[in-house]
C-alpha positions as CSV (number, residue, x, y, z in Angstrom):
1,M,2.6,-7.7,141.3
2,S,4.9,-6.2,143.9
3,A,6.0,-7.2,147.4
4,R,8.1,-5.9,150.2
5,Y,10.1,-8.0,152.8
6,P,11.7,-7.2,156.1
7,A,15.5,-6.9,156.2
8,N,16.1,-10.3,157.8
9,A,13.7,-12.2,155.4
10,K,14.7,-14.6,152.6
11,P,12.3,-13.3,149.9
12,A,10.5,-15.6,147.6
13,L,7.6,-14.7,145.3
14,T,5.5,-16.8,142.9
15,Q,3.2,-15.4,140.3
16,T,1.0,-17.5,138.0
17,S,-0.8,-16.1,135.0
18,R,-3.2,-17.8,132.6
19,V,-3.5,-16.3,129.2
20,S,-5.4,-17.0,126.0
21,L,-3.8,-16.0,122.7
22,K,-4.6,-15.9,119.0
23,N,-2.6,-14.9,116.0
24,Y,-2.8,-11.1,115.2
25,A,-3.0,-9.9,111.6
26,V,-4.4,-6.9,109.8
27,D,-5.5,-7.2,106.2
28,L,-3.6,-4.3,104.6
29,S,-4.7,-5.2,101.1
30,S,-8.1,-3.8,101.5
31,R,-9.6,-0.6,102.9
32,G,-10.3,-1.3,106.6
33,T,-12.6,0.1,109.1
34,A,-10.5,1.1,112.1
35,S,-11.9,0.9,115.6
36,P,-12.3,4.3,117.2
37,V,-9.3,5.6,119.0
38,S,-9.3,8.8,121.0
39,R,-7.2,11.8,120.0
40,A,-5.6,11.8,123.4
41,E,-4.4,8.2,122.9
42,L,-2.9,9.0,119.5
43,D,-1.2,12.1,120.8
44,Y,0.3,10.2,123.7
45,F,1.9,7.7,121.3
46,L,3.4,10.6,119.3
47,E,5.3,12.0,122.3
48,P,9.1,11.5,122.7
49,S,10.6,9.7,125.7
50,R,14.0,9.6,127.4
51,Y,15.7,7.4,124.8
52,V,13.2,7.8,121.9
53,P,13.3,11.5,120.8
54,T,11.5,12.7,117.7
55,D,13.7,15.7,116.7
56,G,17.1,16.2,115.4
57,I,18.8,13.3,113.7
58,V,15.8,11.1,114.4
59,K,13.5,13.3,112.3
60,Q,16.1,13.9,109.7
61,T,16.6,10.1,109.3
62,A,12.8,9.5,109.1
63,M,12.4,12.2,106.4
64,K,15.1,10.5,104.3
65,A,13.6,7.1,104.9
66,T,10.1,8.2,103.8
67,A,11.1,10.4,100.9
68,G,8.5,10.0,98.2
69,A,6.0,8.4,100.5
70,T,2.6,10.2,100.6
71,T,0.2,8.0,102.6
72,D,0.5,6.7,106.2
73,M,0.8,3.2,104.8
74,E,3.7,4.1,102.5
75,K,5.5,5.9,105.3
76,A,5.0,3.1,107.8
77,R,6.3,0.5,105.3
78,A,9.2,2.7,104.2
79,I,10.4,3.1,107.8
80,Y,10.0,-0.7,108.4
81,E,12.1,-1.4,105.3
82,W,14.7,1.2,106.4
83,V,15.1,-0.4,109.8
84,V,15.4,-3.9,108.4
85,E,18.0,-2.7,105.8
86,N,20.1,-0.5,108.1
87,T,20.3,-2.4,111.4
88,F,21.6,-5.8,112.6
89,R,21.0,-7.9,115.6
90,D,24.0,-7.8,118.0
91,P,24.1,-10.9,120.2
92,K,26.6,-9.2,122.6
93,V,23.9,-6.7,123.8
94,R,22.7,-7.5,127.3
95,G,19.0,-8.3,127.7
96,C,16.9,-6.7,125.1
97,G,19.0,-3.6,124.8
98,R,18.4,0.0,126.1
99,G,16.7,1.5,123.1
100,D,18.8,4.7,123.0
101,I,18.1,5.6,119.3
102,R,19.8,9.0,119.2
103,F,23.0,7.3,120.2
104,M,22.5,4.6,117.6
105,L,22.0,7.2,114.8
106,E,24.7,9.6,115.9
107,S,27.4,6.9,116.5
108,G,26.5,4.9,113.4
109,D,26.3,1.8,115.6
110,M,23.1,0.3,114.3
111,G,23.4,-3.0,116.1
112,G,21.2,-4.0,119.0
113,K,18.3,-6.2,120.1
114,C,14.6,-5.9,120.0
115,A,14.3,-2.9,122.4
116,D,16.9,-1.1,120.3
117,L,15.8,-1.9,116.8
118,N,12.0,-1.6,117.4
119,A,12.5,1.6,119.4
120,L,14.2,3.0,116.3
121,Y,11.0,2.2,114.4
122,V,8.9,3.9,117.0
123,G,11.0,7.0,117.1
124,L,11.2,7.3,113.3
125,A,7.4,6.8,112.9
126,R,6.5,9.3,115.6
127,S,8.8,11.9,114.1
128,V,6.8,11.9,110.9
129,G,3.4,12.0,112.6
130,L,2.6,8.3,112.8
131,P,1.5,7.2,116.3
132,A,3.6,4.2,117.3
133,R,4.2,2.2,120.5
134,H,6.5,-0.4,122.0
135,V,4.7,-3.5,123.2
136,Y,6.7,-5.3,125.9
137,G,6.1,-9.0,126.5
138,L,7.4,-12.6,126.6
139,R,7.7,-15.5,124.1
140,I,5.9,-18.5,125.7
141,A,5.8,-21.2,123.0
142,K,7.6,-22.5,119.9
143,S,6.9,-20.9,116.5
144,D,4.4,-22.9,114.5
145,L,5.8,-21.0,111.4
146,G,9.0,-23.0,111.6
147,Y,11.3,-20.3,113.0
148,K,13.3,-21.8,115.9
149,S,14.7,-18.4,116.7
150,L,11.2,-16.9,117.2
151,G,10.0,-19.1,120.0
152,V,11.0,-21.0,123.1
153,A,12.1,-24.6,122.6
154,T,11.3,-25.9,126.2
155,D,9.1,-25.0,129.1
156,K,11.8,-22.4,130.3
157,A,10.9,-18.9,129.2
158,T,13.3,-17.1,131.6
159,K,15.1,-15.4,128.7
160,G,12.1,-15.1,126.4
161,Q,11.5,-11.4,126.8
162,H,10.7,-9.6,123.5
163,C,9.6,-6.1,122.5
164,R,7.3,-5.6,119.5
165,V,5.7,-2.5,117.9
166,E,2.3,-1.3,116.8
167,V,1.9,1.7,114.4
168,Y,-1.4,3.5,113.9
169,L,-2.7,3.8,110.3
170,R,-5.9,5.7,109.9
171,E,-7.6,3.2,107.6
172,H,-6.6,0.1,109.6
173,G,-6.1,1.2,113.3
174,W,-3.2,-0.3,115.2
175,V,-1.1,-2.5,113.0
176,P,1.5,-5.0,114.3
177,V,5.1,-4.8,113.0
178,D,8.4,-6.3,114.1
179,P,11.5,-5.4,112.1
180,A,13.7,-6.6,115.0
181,D,12.6,-10.2,114.5
182,V,13.5,-10.0,110.8
183,R,17.0,-9.4,111.9
184,K,16.8,-12.1,114.5
185,V,15.8,-14.6,111.8
186,A,18.7,-13.4,109.6
187,L,21.2,-13.9,112.4
188,E,20.0,-17.0,114.2
189,E,18.1,-19.3,111.8
190,A,20.5,-22.2,110.9
191,P,23.1,-22.1,109.6
192,G,23.1,-18.4,110.7
193,N,24.1,-15.1,109.2
194,R,21.6,-15.4,106.4
195,P,21.4,-12.5,103.9
196,L,18.2,-10.4,103.7
197,S,17.7,-11.9,100.2
198,D,17.5,-15.4,101.7
199,Q,14.0,-17.0,101.2
200,I,13.5,-17.7,104.9
201,V,14.4,-14.1,105.9
202,S,12.3,-12.7,103.1
203,R,9.3,-14.7,104.3
204,A,9.7,-13.3,107.8
205,R,10.1,-9.8,106.4
206,D,6.8,-10.0,104.5
207,F,5.0,-11.6,107.4
208,L,6.1,-9.2,110.2
209,F,4.7,-6.1,108.6
210,G,1.0,-6.4,109.5
211,S,1.2,-9.7,111.5
212,W,2.5,-11.3,114.7
213,E,2.5,-14.9,115.5
214,M,1.1,-15.1,119.0
215,N,3.3,-17.5,120.7
216,W,4.0,-14.4,122.7
217,M,2.1,-12.5,125.4
218,A,2.1,-8.8,125.8
219,Y,2.8,-7.1,129.2
220,N,2.4,-3.4,128.7
221,Y,3.3,-0.3,126.6
222,A,5.0,1.4,129.5
223,H,8.2,3.4,129.1
224,D,10.4,5.2,131.6
225,V,8.6,3.4,134.4
226,E,8.8,4.5,138.1
227,L,8.7,1.3,140.2
228,P,6.6,1.4,143.3
229,G,8.6,2.3,146.4
230,S,11.9,2.6,144.4
231,A,14.5,5.2,145.2
232,N,16.3,4.6,142.0
233,K,15.8,6.0,138.5
234,P,12.9,4.8,136.4
235,V,13.5,1.7,134.3
236,V,13.5,2.3,130.6
237,Y,10.9,-0.5,130.1
238,F,9.1,-3.0,132.4
239,M,9.7,-6.4,130.8
240,Y,11.9,-8.2,133.3
241,P,11.4,-9.0,137.0
242,Q,12.8,-6.2,139.1
243,A,14.1,-6.2,142.7
244,E,15.9,-3.8,145.0
245,S,17.7,-4.2,148.3
246,S,19.7,-1.9,150.6
247,Q,22.6,-2.5,148.2
248,G,20.7,-1.1,145.2
249,R,18.8,-2.5,142.2
250,V,19.4,-6.2,141.3
251,D,20.5,-6.8,137.8
252,P,17.4,-8.0,135.9
253,F,19.5,-9.2,133.0
254,D,21.2,-11.8,135.2
255,P,18.5,-14.3,136.2
256,D,21.0,-16.8,137.6
257,N,22.3,-14.4,140.2
258,F,18.9,-12.7,140.6
259,K,17.5,-16.2,141.0
260,Y,14.3,-16.0,139.0
261,E,12.8,-18.5,136.6
262,I,9.9,-18.3,134.2
263,T,8.2,-21.5,133.1
264,V,5.4,-22.0,130.7
265,R,2.9,-24.8,130.1
266,E,0.2,-25.1,127.4
267,I,-3.3,-26.0,128.7
268,A,-5.4,-27.8,126.2
């Protein structure tokens, strides 16, 4: 939804969405029958983007991460494990991060949030021939799996934005993964700063390769998005409300000063 207002107006906009969700899991233990996907679609999700290149240090890193892997499944899992092992969630990053993976790898600063860590998975996967895509969305309910960090505790979802990933495996089709949430569990589940060997973290690590708990709704796969009527640069991803005035683009990571609120309610 988009709207324009005259210069002297006090803009206000309300959008209501009704969604139906179910948990998403792919049985990776058996040979699946993937739904048909066009070659054009797969090729599109192999292409690099502004902050997610597939050459240079990205490809070099992916080749090291997947050394010894021969099947698509082995490569996809090896990249997942590499991202979990070599990154960390940085709570100081604004919003969901920028997803500049070349900077992460060249600087050695492997901290970030979901749009950083999961973008790293996407770039590494694409660089070794695995179609992969960011899925941008919003957490809208608590986690029934017991992870307080992976849900919203109240009806306020204003800061619930979360990016996930799908990777395409020929035998199974699009497969859900989320290494960034493994790192979120490690950092935020009480008492905090849990090691990867912790039982709660290990359970999330096993679950989030091949499954998503759907207390979350997807918005889009879009990247480097040109906003309608905007004179500014494209946004890296479209997951937050966006607004512009004669003074420029309003900061989407600052909902209090932007003055937007997202509320959720379960309908029986």
